[in-house]
N, C-alpha and C positions, 0 to 999 in steps of 0.2 A: 570429581569429588575429592576434597582434601581431607584425609583422615588424621593428619598430623596436627597436634595442638599448636596454637600460636605462642604459648608460653612454656617455660620449663615445667616439668612435672612428670608424673608417672605416664608411661606409654599406654594408650588405649588398646584394648584387646584387638589383635589382628593388624595393628600398625607395624610398619617396618621402617623405622626412622633411619636417616642417613647418619654416618659416623664422621662427617666432615670431609670425606674424600670423594663423596658422590656415590659411594657404594653403600648399599643397605647393610645394617648390622642385625644380628639375630635379636629377636625380641627377648627381653629379660636379662640381657647382658649389658649392663650399663658401663660407662667409662670409669666410674668410681670403683666398680667391682673389679675391672681389669687392672686398674692401678693398685688396688689393695692386694690382689693376688701377686702381682709383680713385686710389690714392696715386701710382702711376707717372704717370698723366695729370696730376695736380696738380703733381707735381715737374717734369715737362717744361714745363708752362705757366709755372711760377714761374721756372725757369731761362731760358726764352725772354724773360720780362719783365725779369729782372735782368741777363741777359747777351745782349742781342740780337745782339752781334757774333759769337757762336758760330754763329749761323745765317746771318748776312747778309754775311760777309766774302767779298771777291772780289779778283781781280788783273786788271790791264789793262796791256798793253804795246803802245804804238803811237806814231805821231807826235802831237804836241800843239799846240793853238792856245792862246795865252796871252791872257787877257782883261785889261782895264785894272785890275780889282780884284785881280789876282794869282791868279785861279782858272785852272785848266787845262781845256780842252775836249778830251776824248779819246773817240773812238767814240761820239759823241752823249751823253756823260755829262760833267757839270761837276764837277770835283774841287777842293775847298778844302784847302789844305795843313794837315794836322793840327798843332795845338799852337801856331800862330802867328796873329797878327792883322796884316793888311796894311792900314795906314791909307791914306786918300785922299791922294795926293801930286800936286804940280804936274806938268804936262806939260813935257816937255823933248824935245830932238831929239838923236839920235845923229849927231854931225857927223863921226865917223870912218868911217862906212859910206856906200856909195852903193847905192841912192838913200838920201837922208837920211830917217830914220824918226822920227816924232814920236809920243810916247805917254806914259803915266804912267811914272814911274821904276821901280816894281817890275816892270811889264810889260817894259820895255826890258832890265832886269837878267835876268829869266827867259829872254827870247828870246835874249839873248847867251849865257847858260849852256847852254840847250838846243840852240841852233843847228839842225842838221838831224838830230839824233840821236833815237833812240827814248826815250820816257819810260816808266818802269815804275812803276805805282801799285798800292798795296795799299789798297783801299777798305774801309770798315767802316761800314755803316749809311747813313742819309740824314737831312739836316737838313730843317727845315720848308720852306726855300726851294727844295728839290729838289737841292741840291748834296750831294756825298758827301765826308765827311772821309777823307783819305788821306795816307799817307806816299808821296811820289813821289821818284824819284831818276833821274839820268842817269849812266850808266856807274858806278853805285854811289855817286854823290855826292848826298846828301840836299838837295833843293831848298829845304826849310824852313831848313836850316842855312845855305845860301847866302844867302838873303834876310836872315837875321839877321846874318850877317857883314857884309853890305853896308849894314846899318842901314835896310833897307827894310821891316822887320817887327818885331813885338814878341812876346815869348813870353807865351802865355796861362798862367793858374795851373795848368791840368792838363797842361802841356807837360812833356816829359822834362827832367830836371835839366840835361842838356847844352845844351838850348835856352836856359835861363835864364842859364847861364854865358856862352854866346856873345853873348847880348844885352848882358850887362854889359861884355864886351870892346868891343863896337861902341859902347856909350855912352862908355866911357873914351877911345876913339879919336876920337869926335865925327864918326861917319859917318852918312850918310842922315838919318833923322828926328832924330838926336841931334846934328846939326851946329850950330855956333854961327851965329846970324844974320849974314849978310854973308859967310860963308865960301863958297868955291867948291864948290857941290854937284855940279858936273858933271865931276868928275875921275874919270869912269867910263870904262873899267874901271880899278880901282886899280893 
């Protein structure tokens, strides 16, 4: 007795159709269902590789410690401001505060801006050195923009257009790294 239908269609109850290899396949698991499941897994893996930010984005808001290279240490994570490069700069001392603080210029600028306020960062992924690229702000003011305005950072090619324009303004003003040699670099804050 043949329980398999002669044409394509739903499997009758109790039938165990073959899957093309001579072996029976379980009832209810069609080839299209198996292909759909594999396609969904492949799509999820592809999206994770292409857009890792969709999976690994996170937010942090707390007090921050500023490092000499312009990175921020918040809750045992180190954040590098996204879209900017902070070059190594000479050490200087803040003479308008007591006690006098000596550090790199970008560090002093960030410490001045942050003061004792909370820093809010939206991180996205992780670099090979363990730091996290992030947009960080204090009271809604972007810290990357602040460093660019002061001339203590340069906009990277993947930075927002706003960053590139602010860098050009800092260049034209001759502030920070764009200062003319012999010019007083220590007119901070502006």
